[in-house]
C-alpha angles and dihedrals in degrees: 000000000000091000091055091052092050092050091049092051091048091051091051092048092050091050090049092050090049090052092048092052093060101101131148124192106214102179143348119204133186122204126187121203128226096029122236137312095054121184115240111267095031123132112244127197124201114198121195113199126195128207109195138170123207138179090236112036091188092066122082122223125211112238132192113220119199125184119204131199101203098315097331122100111238101169138007133178140163116235138157095215124096094243140039133188131216116196128204111199117209095356117215136195087267088069093059108117145101113286134198138170133217130203125203125189136154091358093307130106141183134183129215126233119268118276118196125226117194118186116190132201134043123226122244110261123234118235121198132177127212087227137350098212122056140158128245111285095026125108133222126227119221123201118194118186139178099189098181097047126095136203132031112336134193113217121200124196123205133192129209096353092301117162091215115077117236091209139012122200128184114208136178089213130063098257141053134195132200142160132233135200126206137227117257093252097044116113102167137023138174131211140192136169142208136188141203135195114255095212095045109047090160089065088073129210126322122246112275118266123246113285118255122201129213127200119206118203121208117246101174137055125200110281124247118249126192129185117197138235084004143304089265116066138154128240110277094028119119116239134184131205119198123196118189140157123262106262092213093079124079091227096056094114092050096053122101115219126210130190110207134180113193102314097334120098105216096186141343134191143155104257116003121005124193136187128191133179145152106273119248130177092254090058090074113111147073122321123196127209112203129191118195134190127163091348090307116123136193124182143192123200128204133171127234116204117199117190121206121259088197133354127262107274121252122211116208125189123199089216128011092195118048131178118239109281093021125130125262115220118178132163128201119195139173134175134218116237114266093246093060124100105231092208093061103036119096120250120267118248115213127200126184114209131192116199088344095306123112112256102170140346137204142169121223137150092206090079096236136107123179126195119191117175125179095218113043121217121204120235147095110305129194138159133221127207120198131190131155090357092305115124123188127185129210124229111273120260121207114221115194120199110196125211106214116235120259123226105292125234117227119205138165119245104220124347124357089218110081131179116246111265092022126106126254119207116224123186120207114191134179117195093213136020138116113252142280094061121183114215121194120195114211130196103197102315095331123101111237103175142349125211128182110199137175093223136057096258131070124184119204124200107205121185110220120232123242091249117105118232146073122299128196121220134189133174132216125208128197137160103171104045131279092316091067095049117130126188124221133218120279125256127190125219121196115215112216114206113200121232111273138169096026112187134176122203132167141209117256091042096212090060095232114124134163127235113276094023126113122261115197120199115196119196116188138174127207094220138352143141114259138280099052122186114215124196128188121210134191119216111314096334113139095204114074117233091212132024129180136168118211145160091236134092091226134050133174135201125196125199133181100237131227131176090276090065095072101114147099116282134201137167137215130209130194140168138172092283099059149010121262118303119205125221132216120282125252125196121224123197117194115205128197119278116263095239089053092052091050092048091050091050091050092047091050091050091050091049092048092049092048092049091050093049092047092049092050093049092046092049093051093049092051092048092053092050092051092052093052093051092052093051094052093047091049093051094051092048092051092054093048093051092049092053091048094053092046092055096041091076094060103027140037107259124197113202122191125185111211113199129197110274124217088255094063109130097208117039091188095065124081121198127205122188116199127189106214125211124206105291125240117268089242091054132067115286115273124221116249122242128020115322128181121219121196122203121188117216113192116206122219119261090248096055118106109234090214097048093095134039092233127043092195139352135230119204116204123200124177118195117200100231094195094059091045091050093047091047090053 
């Protein structure tokens, strides 16, 4: 029973929970009051409203409200009501943005549309100074603040009403601080500052702060500078320059004093600083005395003028370029200044130097020194003049001593035989000679090339002409004009012209020649260097049948031809300048000798005549034979017929004509079979029985074997011997 009650209660609770969980968020709205634009410092309220539907309106539902500035959460709270407010007290430009709110309940959420908030106006910043009165060399600290502003701010500091800021500082807080120094001559200055909001550049720049003034008090006076014995001295005199602080200031003992000439500090010291030296002409110029305290400086400038005791020496050379073995003549001179008394000035000491080493020395008040040496030496010469401890040097003079070129030697690099159109290399060399040396290559008396070199060797590349022959070359070397020119030995270069324009012709030109006649082959080249080797070839044979070497561009070869000379011919030519060149081909046809042709014609005529005669004789003989055969056959036939007819009157006579059958082996033979009776007593005796007599009848050669049905005939007669006998 208890179990049933528990189950029933649990079922009711589950159904209730299911009903409570049925929630629908219809709409979420955000309202900002007051509406934009909002003056800076105003209070702003953001209200988030919720429209919700539930299965049980009597039940409340917990909701989570979240307020967003752009996409950043600024406020969140859980509440069961259908609205929630977020207040911004004293809104500033920093708060300008688009806001929205989001509500979450029972696992569901919805966000409102964006609502803009625009806060206008920036406060006036406050500028303060750490002090408004300072001394030279000290700095002032400025503090600019916007205490009511929020966010990242850009502070700008201005000096003396300038529109261009001296400094800009970006800070995440609402104040900025910086320090300033002042120029040495500044005694007053004024400052102000402004600011702007980094995230809201459209908000512009704040109004400028109030101006603050600074007074700078002077702590230094210009230092005192003395030059002793005076500002005008002569070379060799001793002078002293003193630099000290002005004793009227309270900080005189604290100041540091510097003596400077151009960029060089000559001396420095706290208190009084001094510098002394023996005057030289280069000491003339401005000197500056500087006093310094706390990075503040004051200076005084004076000029020291140093007059010359004697002038800078000048070295003169009679010749700057001297041939080997020539004389060197140089003069060094200097002059005292016009203000000097020559009777009281010390004498001048001269020294001649070569390449920095002393060569000679002399003392003279005249201001001159002359050096004359018989054998000049090349080098860098200068002279020094000394008086009262003052030494002056002249500008250096370069003396060149030239070694004249020796006779050059001309030689060929490589072979002295050069192909036409190719370059030959010629070396011209002088054993001695100061550079630069000018080499001139000569072919005969004509200049081929000129080279100026800094060494003793010159190499010429000369392109050979296309003309065969030997050419003579010389070279000339000089390094001190035409008077120093030297001529070399002569060398000869042979120009090798390759074989070109090879042609083969023949006589006769048509290439037809009879046996026993001469055939002349002519092989010629257009150009070539001698000697030229000519070779004659027949057909594709690799071994020439004739070879000759000659100093001519043309060569001929004559042969007495036979039938074996019918062929194609070519020739080759070669010389030192090239490999073999092959000519065109010519074709030669050898015909039969004339006497052979005549003999053959005569022999043919004799044969024809003999054949004709033989044919005629043979024909006549055959005709005569045919006629004889016919006569004999006709006689025999006549006798037989006569006998038959004679007997027919007394006896029965059977007569059969036997024609030539188709199987007759000889169509020219006719057969006649006769049956004889007992002859008459007056006649020749007749054979008893039946006898057969054959008679051959030869036809003529002109008779057609098929012109008759029978080629021959056989007459058969049978005589009945019994009747004949009984009759007798």
